[in-house]
C-alpha atoms as one frame of an Amber mdcrd trajectory, in Angstrom:
protein
  76.540 112.368 122.026  79.474 111.814 124.365  82.931 113.331 123.673  85.497
 111.379 121.664  89.109 111.843 122.760  91.477 110.408 120.172  95.054 109.157
 120.381  96.644 108.845 116.921  99.468 106.292 116.791 101.776 106.914 113.835
 100.743 110.562 113.653 103.655 111.786 111.506 103.188 109.419 108.577 101.013
 109.799 105.500  98.085 107.915 107.004  98.336 109.644 110.372  98.163 112.989
 108.587  95.200 111.763 106.530  93.318 110.698 109.671  94.128 113.997 111.384
  92.622 115.945 108.490  89.568 113.708 108.787  89.005 114.715 112.411  89.434
 118.378 111.465  87.086 118.191 108.487  84.351 115.886 109.825  82.532 118.536
 111.925  82.711 120.997 109.007  81.094 118.408 106.780  78.567 117.226 109.365
  77.762 120.131 111.739  75.738 117.874 114.021  79.049 116.393 115.196  79.978
 119.755 116.680  83.180 119.629 118.709  82.686 116.181 120.221  85.900 114.792
 118.686  89.273 116.026 119.944  92.777 114.831 119.085  94.240 114.370 122.575
  97.490 112.513 121.776  99.957 112.372 118.900 102.320 109.405 119.005 105.212
 108.692 116.654 108.773 107.426 116.993 110.006 110.346 114.828 110.577 112.666
 117.799 111.883 115.637 115.795 108.985 115.531 113.347 106.519 115.130 116.220
 107.882 118.305 117.799 107.454 120.124 114.481 103.802 119.235 113.942 102.338
 119.404 117.452 101.894 123.182 117.283  99.227 122.746 114.623  97.077 120.697
 117.025  96.683 123.073 119.964  96.430 121.451 123.382  97.755 117.969 122.618
  99.981 115.475 124.417 102.821 113.774 122.548 104.903 110.657 123.005 107.267
 108.385 121.117 105.838 105.335 122.951 102.293 104.301 122.064 101.852 102.455
 125.364 101.657 105.850 127.113  98.155 106.594 125.813  96.645 103.417 127.250
  96.785 104.684 130.836  95.062 107.989 130.029  91.443 107.628 131.256  90.236
 110.415 128.953  91.262 108.582 125.779  88.336 106.550 124.467  89.520 106.010
 120.878  92.921 104.686 119.810  93.507 105.390 116.119  96.238 103.099 114.756
  98.254 104.269 111.730 101.408 102.341 112.577 103.313 100.037 110.188 101.450
  96.799 109.496 103.388  94.529 111.852 102.320  96.603 114.877  98.583  96.625
 114.146  97.713  93.457 116.040  99.836  94.225 119.100  98.606  97.804 119.432
  94.953  96.887 118.762  94.996  94.092 121.336  96.651  96.269 123.976  94.132
  99.066 123.390  91.150  96.701 123.630  92.520  95.164 126.826  92.834  98.705
 128.210  89.145  99.283 127.466  89.673 101.600 124.488  87.650 101.661 121.284
  89.919 100.993 118.298  90.116 102.332 114.740  92.915 100.553 112.866  94.212
 100.899 109.337  94.222  97.904 107.016  95.553  95.279 106.964  94.678  95.293
 110.641  96.394  91.952 111.287  98.867  89.598 109.619  96.538  86.573 109.683
  92.858  85.724 109.934  93.501  84.017 113.273  94.822  87.271 114.724  91.819
  89.086 113.273  89.423  86.589 114.881  91.136  87.060 118.242  90.695  90.834
 118.068  87.082  90.567 116.896  86.271  88.192 119.769  88.032  90.422 122.291
  86.159  93.525 121.106  82.862  91.662 121.329  83.688  90.415 124.817  84.613
  93.921 125.977  81.662  95.590 124.243  83.917  98.035 122.421  83.527  99.854
 119.098  85.960  98.817 116.349  86.622  99.956 112.806  89.009  98.859 110.043
  90.243 101.644 107.753  88.814 100.497 104.421  87.950 103.934 103.103  87.630
 103.428  99.330  84.065 102.038  99.703  83.142 105.382 101.306  83.171 106.963
  97.828  79.488 107.845  97.244  79.718 106.132  93.837  79.898 102.796  95.666
  76.824 103.710  97.711  74.996 103.942  94.389  76.432 100.580  93.283  75.113
  99.003  96.484  71.735 100.663  96.031  71.404  99.330  92.480  72.364  95.810
  93.628  70.144  95.820  96.726  67.177  97.103  94.719  67.564  94.191  92.294
  68.218  96.462  89.321  70.974  94.241  87.912  69.321  90.987  89.026  71.323
  88.095  90.427  75.088  88.676  90.333  76.759  86.409  87.789  80.304  87.775
  87.525  82.591  90.279  89.278  85.881  91.448  87.785  88.213  93.842  89.613
  91.716  95.226  89.139  93.994  97.376  91.260  97.461  98.280  90.016 100.133
 100.752  91.103 103.677 101.319  89.858 105.331 102.317  93.141 107.729  99.331
  92.883 107.593  98.715  89.132 111.175  99.845  88.530 113.668  97.249  89.871
 115.970 100.182  90.695 113.423 101.604  93.154 114.918 101.233  96.639 113.905
  98.769  99.306 111.406 100.122 101.844 109.611  98.672 104.840 106.690  97.534
 102.677 109.103  95.073 101.024 109.945  93.427 104.356 107.830  90.412 105.273
 108.534  91.006 108.961 107.141  94.550 108.817 104.465  94.016 106.131 103.667
  90.286 106.391 100.835  90.228 103.841 102.641  92.210 101.118 100.497  93.324
  98.217  97.689  90.946  99.215  96.924  92.755 102.469  98.181  96.185 101.420
  96.450  96.517  98.044  94.222  93.533  97.228  92.381  93.940 100.526  90.844
  97.115  99.093  89.131  95.004  96.433  88.220  92.390  99.037  86.442  95.161
 100.973  84.365  95.925  97.862  83.512  92.231  97.595  82.508  92.102 101.264
  80.247  95.152 101.015  78.808  94.749  97.520  78.867  91.074  96.526  78.893
  88.940  99.675  80.895  86.016 101.060  83.554  84.176  99.051  83.186  80.397
  99.306  86.442  79.346  97.657  89.247  80.672  95.497  92.398  79.762  93.624
  95.245  82.264  93.690  98.760  82.876  92.458 100.872  85.089  94.726 104.222
  86.214  93.303 107.306  88.274  94.087 108.570  89.887  90.883 111.733  91.653
  92.076 113.526  89.369  94.564 115.916  92.004  95.933 116.320  95.762  96.052
 118.998  98.199  97.182 118.382  99.723 100.587 118.091 103.531 100.733 117.603
 105.362 104.033 114.286 107.181 104.337 112.678 105.875 101.161 108.893 105.509
 101.158 105.716 106.254  99.231 105.818 109.633  97.540 109.621 109.665  97.241
 110.512 109.054  93.594 114.136 108.038  93.498 116.557 105.377  92.319 118.885
 103.524  94.644 122.557 104.419  94.438 124.945 101.986  92.774 126.903  99.808
  95.150 124.371 100.015  97.973 123.411  97.172 100.286 121.063  94.652  98.689
 118.098  93.373 100.697 115.758  90.516  99.841 112.113  91.321  99.158 110.326
  88.918 101.481 106.697  89.519 100.622 104.436  89.644  97.553 104.361  92.006
  94.561 101.376  90.538  92.693  98.311  88.371  93.224  95.858  87.002  90.679
  92.843  84.945  91.663  89.555  83.399  90.635  86.799  82.942  93.177  83.330
  81.512  93.704  80.825  83.510  95.739  78.250  82.096  98.143  75.514  83.536
  95.908  76.694  81.391  92.994  78.530  84.129  91.106  82.133  84.005  89.964
  84.951  86.515  90.214  88.372  87.373  88.785  90.746  89.753  90.596  94.217
  90.958  89.582  96.448  93.164  91.725 100.005  94.470  91.396 102.377  97.015
  92.915 104.802  96.569  89.989 102.557  97.700  87.097 104.731  99.918  84.883
 103.121 103.278  84.161 100.042 102.644  86.298 100.229 105.389  88.897  96.919
 104.212  90.284  94.346 101.967  88.629  91.257 100.710  90.448  88.173  99.424
  88.680  85.428  96.836  88.841  82.719  95.374  86.641  79.633  93.646  88.025
  77.402  91.636  85.697  73.955  90.431  86.679  70.984  88.688  85.092  69.223
  92.027  84.472  72.068  94.503  84.003  75.581  95.595  84.852  77.689  98.213
  86.640  81.164  99.547  85.846  83.385 101.741  88.028  86.810 103.171  87.146
  88.797 105.380  89.526  89.865 107.487  86.545  86.256 108.760  86.651  86.039
 108.593  90.408  82.643 110.296  90.840  80.910 108.339  88.094  79.315 104.965
  87.439  78.270 103.244  84.244  74.996 101.342  84.492  73.261  99.026  82.028
  69.681  97.763  82.359  67.921  95.135  80.252  64.679  96.885  81.226  65.491
  99.729  78.826  63.869  99.635  75.410  65.972  97.536  72.993  66.859 100.540
  70.850  68.075 102.433  73.935  70.086  99.734  75.654  73.705 100.450  76.509
  75.814 101.587  79.421  74.678 104.999  80.637  76.995 107.387  82.474  75.789
 108.514  85.920  77.400 111.484  87.676  77.197 110.940  91.424  76.164 114.097
  93.235  74.473 115.781  96.203  71.593 113.313  96.190  74.047 111.335  98.320
  74.257 112.825 101.830  77.997 112.317 102.128  78.621 113.971  98.774  76.335
 116.870  99.706  78.303 117.405 102.920  81.190 118.637 100.772  79.917 119.776
  97.381  76.599 121.073  96.001  77.138 120.036  92.362  77.593 116.564  90.846
  81.020 115.448  89.569  82.932 118.355  91.127  85.397 115.793  92.391  85.628
 113.987  95.703  88.876 112.139  96.371  90.831 109.997  98.800  91.018 112.460
 101.703  87.301 113.165 101.467  86.514 109.445 101.687  88.719 109.236 104.760
  86.886 112.186 106.319  83.556 110.447 105.658  84.980 107.326 107.305  86.263
 109.334 110.292  82.843 110.959 110.748  81.309 107.484 110.982  83.954 106.452
 113.520  83.156 109.519 115.645  79.440 108.690 115.595  80.139 105.060 116.438
  82.316 105.831 119.453  79.992 108.572 120.673  76.891 106.366 120.458  78.514
 102.986 121.169  77.232 101.525 117.894  79.837 100.079 115.514  79.476 100.555
 111.752  80.867  98.592 108.771  83.616  97.462 108.601  84.098  96.333 112.195
  86.850  93.987 113.328  84.400  91.129 112.705  84.016  92.305 109.101  87.789
  92.711 108.915  88.170  89.106 110.060  86.078  87.945 107.100  88.218  90.047
 104.732  91.393  88.610 106.276  90.034  85.109 105.644  90.222  85.932 101.930
  93.805  87.178 102.377  94.775  83.949 104.178  93.103  81.819 101.530  95.164
  83.520  98.798  98.416  82.441 100.457  97.152  78.946 101.199  95.924  78.428
  97.648  99.096  79.803  96.086 101.248  77.513  98.254  99.224  74.374  97.419
  98.311  75.366  93.823  94.727  74.305  94.594  91.242  75.708  95.103  90.939
  76.683  98.779  87.857  77.097 100.966  87.643  80.558 102.540
């Protein structure tokens, strides 16, 4: 496999750090990767912080301008962890420079932008990847296996929820994720897209939907430096700023396979630090997943004897290759950073072999079509074709 030289854009933020740990951990998890992946560039506009962290990376170049990496002939993977509004611009520039691209979600502001990037990547013959890492939990591999093997029959109904309380308190300060110019899709692209990635991988295409997109807190007090992980209240008398994107989305949808779905998502759910769950009902059985039991599934089969029917608890374990790469015993506890490391290992393989893996920019385009349809439906108050 050929070497992979990575430039991480947005290296000092939470997601940049998460990706960096992925590159460090991937060869420990999958020894066959060896040392083929190397972080060659760290880019961030926080110059002081960049200076602080670069020592942990060994021989690495740094810059506060992401354009600098595009002229480096050794860089063959641009890893984009920038704020949402820069994803399209940076992805397009990297593709035009002949670089493979791995971009966090939402990787564009609109489906049209996503289509443009997917077409450009196809034209250039480049590897792409969108950072939907939650489906990399081995529990969802088992869900897919049960569905693909026909063990729950034809899918009749899908219900999913994802709720966080990061902006539940109206006194929580304004941050960039509240700005429609910096985070154009709001909660729909930032949070609901995680559930849309489950739909894309597990259920299949959405034909049409009806959605209600809402902003709950119309303005917040600005506080310098506030972001995820900083629990604080804005000071009295501060400057008020309008929240110009969405806090909640609720929708019903119809799938191409004839099934129906209901999805509810919020970033203003009081007391819900993090809730993510789904239920899938078929003609022969059902599946339940709840992030509170992140390495478990509940599975029901009508094929069981009548006096033994009921949802059984399955502990996901080392029977799954990705799980076994980290832990030898079921239910020991894989989490977010491990899923990202699994994702990064797949990105490394893809770039090294030239073979893209799900979700590519083309898959991301289909997910962004759902995002677009939510806004269109909410604006017209009608069912909308995806």
